[in-house]
C-alpha positions as CSV (number, residue, x, y, z in Angstrom):
1,M,0.0,0.0,0.0
2,A,1.3,3.5,-0.9
3,I,2.4,5.8,1.9
4,P,0.2,8.9,2.0
5,L,1.9,12.2,1.1
6,R,0.9,15.1,3.4
7,I,1.2,18.6,2.0
8,V,0.5,21.3,4.6
9,A,0.2,24.9,3.2
10,L,-0.4,28.0,5.3
11,L,-3.5,30.0,4.6
12,F,-3.7,33.5,6.0
13,P,-5.6,36.8,5.3
14,N,-4.4,38.7,2.2
15,V,-2.5,35.7,0.7
16,T,-1.8,36.0,-3.0
17,Q,-4.2,33.3,-4.1
18,L,-2.2,32.2,-7.1
19,D,0.8,31.6,-4.8
20,L,-1.3,29.1,-3.0
21,M,-3.6,27.7,-5.7
22,G,-1.1,27.2,-8.4
23,P,1.0,24.7,-6.4
24,V,-2.0,23.2,-4.7
25,Q,-3.4,22.3,-8.2
26,V,-0.2,20.5,-9.0
27,F,0.1,18.8,-5.6
28,S,-3.5,17.6,-5.7
29,R,-2.6,15.5,-8.8
30,L,0.1,13.6,-7.1
31,P,-0.5,9.9,-6.1
32,D,-1.9,9.5,-2.6
33,A,-1.4,13.2,-1.8
34,T,-3.5,15.1,0.7
35,V,-3.3,18.8,0.8
36,D,-4.2,20.7,4.1
37,L,-4.7,24.4,4.4
38,V,-3.9,25.6,7.9
39,W,-4.8,28.7,9.9
40,H,-5.5,29.6,13.5
41,R,-9.2,28.9,13.1
42,L,-11.6,27.2,10.7
43,E,-13.1,30.3,9.2
44,P,-13.2,31.9,5.7
45,I,-9.9,33.6,4.9
46,S,-10.0,36.5,2.4
47,T,-7.4,36.4,-0.4
48,D,-5.8,39.3,-2.3
49,A,-8.3,38.5,-5.2
50,G,-11.3,39.3,-3.0
51,F,-12.7,35.8,-2.6
52,C,-12.4,33.6,0.5
53,V,-10.8,30.2,1.0
54,L,-11.7,27.8,3.9
55,P,-8.9,26.2,5.9
56,T,-9.1,22.5,6.4
57,T,-7.3,22.4,9.7
58,T,-5.8,24.5,12.5
59,F,-2.3,25.0,13.8
60,T,-3.3,22.8,16.8
61,D,-4.7,19.9,14.7
62,A,-2.6,20.0,11.6
63,P,-0.8,16.7,10.7
64,Q,2.9,16.6,10.3
65,A,3.8,17.8,6.8
66,D,6.0,15.9,4.4
67,V,6.0,19.2,2.4
68,L,5.5,22.4,4.3
69,M,4.6,25.3,2.0
70,V,4.2,29.0,2.8
71,P,2.7,31.1,0.0
72,G,3.2,34.9,-0.3
73,G,1.4,38.1,-0.5
74,Q,1.2,41.1,1.8
75,G,-0.3,38.8,4.4
76,A,3.0,36.9,4.6
77,F,4.6,40.1,6.1
78,D,1.7,40.3,8.6
79,L,2.7,36.7,9.7
80,L,6.1,38.0,10.7
81,D,4.5,39.5,13.9
82,D,2.3,36.4,14.4
83,A,4.3,34.4,17.0
84,P,2.0,31.3,16.9
85,A,2.2,31.1,13.1
86,I,6.0,31.4,13.1
87,D,6.2,28.8,15.9
88,F,4.0,26.5,13.8
89,I,6.3,26.8,10.8
90,R,9.4,26.2,13.0
91,R,7.8,23.1,14.6
92,Q,6.6,21.6,11.4
93,A,10.0,22.2,9.8
94,L,11.7,19.9,12.3
95,D,10.2,16.8,10.7
96,A,9.2,18.0,7.2
97,R,10.9,16.3,4.3
98,Y,10.8,19.6,2.4
99,I,10.5,23.2,3.7
100,T,9.2,25.4,0.9
101,S,7.8,28.8,0.0
102,V,6.4,30.6,-3.0
103,C,7.0,34.3,-3.6
104,T,7.2,36.3,-0.3
105,G,6.4,33.2,1.7
106,A,10.2,33.0,2.0
107,F,10.0,35.8,4.7
108,P,8.0,33.8,7.2
109,L,10.6,31.0,6.7
110,G,13.2,33.6,7.4
111,A,11.4,34.7,10.6
112,A,11.4,31.1,11.7
113,G,15.2,30.9,11.2
114,L,15.0,28.4,8.3
115,I,16.9,30.2,5.5
116,D,19.9,31.4,7.4
117,G,22.9,30.4,5.2
118,K,20.6,29.0,2.5
119,R,20.4,30.0,-1.1
120,A,16.8,31.3,-1.6
121,T,14.6,33.4,-3.9
122,T,11.4,35.4,-3.7
123,H,9.5,38.0,-5.6
124,W,11.8,40.5,-7.3
125,A,10.3,43.5,-5.4
126,S,11.4,42.2,-2.1
127,H,14.4,40.1,-3.2
128,S,17.1,42.3,-1.7
129,M,15.6,42.0,1.8
130,L,16.1,38.2,1.9
131,S,19.8,38.7,3.0
132,E,18.6,40.3,6.2
133,F,17.6,36.8,7.4
134,G,21.0,35.5,6.5
135,A,19.9,34.0,3.2
136,I,22.0,34.1,0.0
137,P,19.6,35.6,-2.5
138,E,19.5,34.1,-6.0
139,Q,17.5,35.5,-9.0
140,R,15.9,32.3,-10.2
141,R,12.4,31.0,-10.5
142,V,13.1,28.0,-8.3
143,V,16.1,27.6,-5.9
144,Q,16.8,24.4,-3.9
145,D,19.3,24.3,-1.1
146,G,19.1,20.9,0.7
147,N,15.5,20.4,1.7
148,V,14.7,24.1,1.5
149,I,13.0,25.0,-1.8
150,T,11.9,28.5,-2.6
151,A,10.1,30.0,-5.6
152,G,10.2,33.4,-7.1
153,G,7.1,35.6,-7.6
154,V,3.5,34.3,-8.0
155,T,3.5,32.3,-11.2
156,S,6.9,30.7,-10.3
157,G,4.8,28.6,-7.9
158,I,3.8,26.2,-10.7
159,D,7.4,25.7,-11.8
160,F,8.2,25.1,-8.1
161,A,5.4,22.6,-7.6
162,L,6.5,20.6,-10.6
163,S,10.0,20.6,-9.3
164,V,8.8,19.3,-5.9
165,A,6.6,16.8,-7.6
166,A,9.7,15.4,-9.4
167,E,11.6,15.2,-6.1
168,L,8.7,13.3,-4.5
169,C,7.4,11.1,-7.2
170,G,9.9,11.2,-10.1
171,A,10.2,13.2,-13.3
172,D,7.8,11.0,-15.2
173,T,5.0,11.8,-12.8
174,A,5.8,15.5,-12.8
175,R,5.7,15.5,-16.6
176,A,2.4,13.8,-16.6
177,V,0.9,16.4,-14.3
178,Q,2.4,19.2,-16.5
179,L,0.7,17.7,-19.5
180,A,-2.6,17.2,-17.8
181,L,-2.6,20.8,-16.7
182,E,-1.4,22.0,-20.2
183,Y,1.2,24.0,-18.5
184,D,3.0,25.5,-21.5
185,P,3.2,29.3,-21.0
186,H,3.7,31.6,-23.9
187,P,2.8,35.1,-22.5
188,P,1.8,37.8,-25.0
189,F,4.3,40.2,-23.6
190,D,8.0,40.0,-22.7
191,A,7.7,41.9,-19.4
192,G,7.6,39.1,-16.8
193,T,10.7,40.1,-14.8
194,P,12.6,43.4,-14.4
195,T,15.3,42.2,-16.8
196,R,13.0,41.5,-19.7
197,P,13.1,44.0,-22.6
198,E,9.4,45.1,-22.2
199,A,9.6,45.6,-18.4
200,D,9.0,49.3,-17.4
201,P,12.1,50.4,-15.4
202,D,10.2,53.1,-13.7
203,Q,7.6,50.6,-12.5
204,V,10.4,48.4,-11.2
205,A,12.1,51.2,-9.3
206,R,8.8,52.4,-7.8
207,T,7.7,49.0,-6.8
208,I,11.0,48.1,-5.1
209,E,11.1,51.4,-3.2
210,R,7.5,51.0,-2.0
211,S,8.2,47.4,-1.0
212,R,11.1,48.4,1.2
213,A,9.3,51.3,2.7
214,E,6.2,49.3,3.6
215,R,7.8,46.0,4.5
216,G,11.2,47.0,5.7
217,P,10.1,47.8,9.3
218,V,8.4,44.4,9.9
219,V,11.4,42.6,8.4
220,A,13.6,44.6,10.8
221,R,11.5,43.6,13.8
222,A,11.6,39.9,12.7
223,T,15.4,39.9,12.3
224,A,15.8,41.6,15.7
225,R,13.8,38.8,17.3
226,L,16.0,36.2,15.6
227,R,19.1,37.8,17.0
228,T,17.9,37.3,20.6
229,M,16.6,33.8,20.4
230,A,17.7,30.3,19.3
231,P,15.3,28.0,17.3
232,H,14.5,24.5,18.4
233,F,17.5,22.2,18.6
234,R,17.2,18.5,17.9
235,V,19.1,16.5,20.7
236,V,20.0,12.8,20.6
237,V,20.4,11.0,24.0
238,D,21.2,7.3,24.0
239,G,19.8,7.0,20.4
240,Q,16.5,8.8,21.2
241,V,15.6,12.1,19.7
242,F,14.3,15.0,21.8
243,D,13.8,18.7,21.4
244,V,15.3,21.6,23.3
245,T,14.0,25.1,22.8
246,H,14.9,28.6,23.9
247,D,12.4,30.5,26.0
248,G,13.0,34.1,24.9
249,G,11.1,35.5,27.8
250,S,13.4,34.1,30.5
251,N,16.5,33.4,28.4
252,H,16.4,29.8,29.5
253,L,17.0,26.6,27.5
254,A,14.5,23.9,28.4
255,W,13.4,20.4,27.2
256,V,10.3,20.3,25.1
257,N,10.1,16.5,25.8
258,A,12.6,15.5,28.5
259,P,14.3,12.1,28.0
260,N,13.2,11.2,31.5
261,P,11.7,13.1,34.5
262,G,15.1,13.6,36.0
263,Y,16.2,15.6,33.0
264,G,13.5,18.3,33.3
265,F,16.2,21.0,33.4
266,S,16.4,24.7,32.6
267,V,19.8,26.3,32.0
268,G,19.9,29.8,33.3
269,L,21.8,32.4,31.4
270,N,21.7,35.3,33.9
271,G,19.5,37.5,31.8
272,A,21.9,37.5,28.9
273,T,20.7,37.3,25.3
274,L,21.3,34.0,23.6
275,T,22.7,33.3,20.1
276,R,22.4,30.0,18.4
277,D,26.1,29.2,18.9
278,E,25.8,30.1,22.6
279,A,22.7,27.8,22.9
280,R,24.6,25.0,21.3
281,I,27.5,25.3,23.8
282,Q,25.0,25.3,26.7
283,I,23.2,22.2,25.4
284,Q,26.5,20.3,24.7
285,G,27.7,21.1,28.2
286,F,24.6,19.7,29.8
287,L,24.6,16.6,27.6
288,A,28.2,16.0,28.6
289,S,27.0,15.9,32.3
290,I,24.2,13.4,31.7
291,D,25.3,11.3,28.8
292,P,28.9,11.9,27.7
293,A,29.0,8.7,25.6
294,T,26.1,9.1,23.3
295,G,24.5,12.6,23.8
296,Y,25.0,15.1,21.0
297,V,23.2,18.0,19.2
298,E,21.8,17.2,15.8
299,E,21.3,19.9,13.1
């Protein structure tokens, strides 16, 4: 019997609907695939196109994703200040086979600490801001770095989904889906990116300037939070896997699921801020005291 494939995509107010629906259309054609749309509550969510979409599950009830996908839109920047949403992304990413985004969905991935040091792409209007999350920006429609796959603006999502389909199910299946959807774009104009000959340079300049003015402050807040916290760490003790997280309020490290009741520890840091490297040192020091033979921190 085939193993079910779980696609979990975030749904949020003011999502760019094609960022979401283009890839979902592709993923829905994959063998034994189930697509879930997740939000805080089961209520109609308004898209940038004016119509609503219903989530299928909530952050609390969502299954573990094989593919975690974050679409873009102005709403993606609103997510940067939504701590439960960012925490959901971070938790799902721990066990997802692929961590993915379309368009400006790369920015919530950044806020979750998932593109630091990774090659990544996004919509051209916000592309330069990716580096503020430690990403290495690349101007391509689809960029893969390990299990992190990001897509450029809006329509790139279909190219991205076909690329993910090939990773999951093989090139033959991806080609069959492309053919079934008659995906063979031949646009009537040659203005699809800022570098194309019919693209209006004034429009490009105005759009980039407006994007940085409107979105720069929320990106700055998100990067500031990243500098004073460490994401979840995966810790192995005696062959078993556990999670350690950083409590930003108290600057403590604590087990999410302790190996046994005796390990319900919290490492105090005397009020100091905590970088990821400092967190690693603290965790390794504690593991050396409880399990020097087999304990280690896993990336």
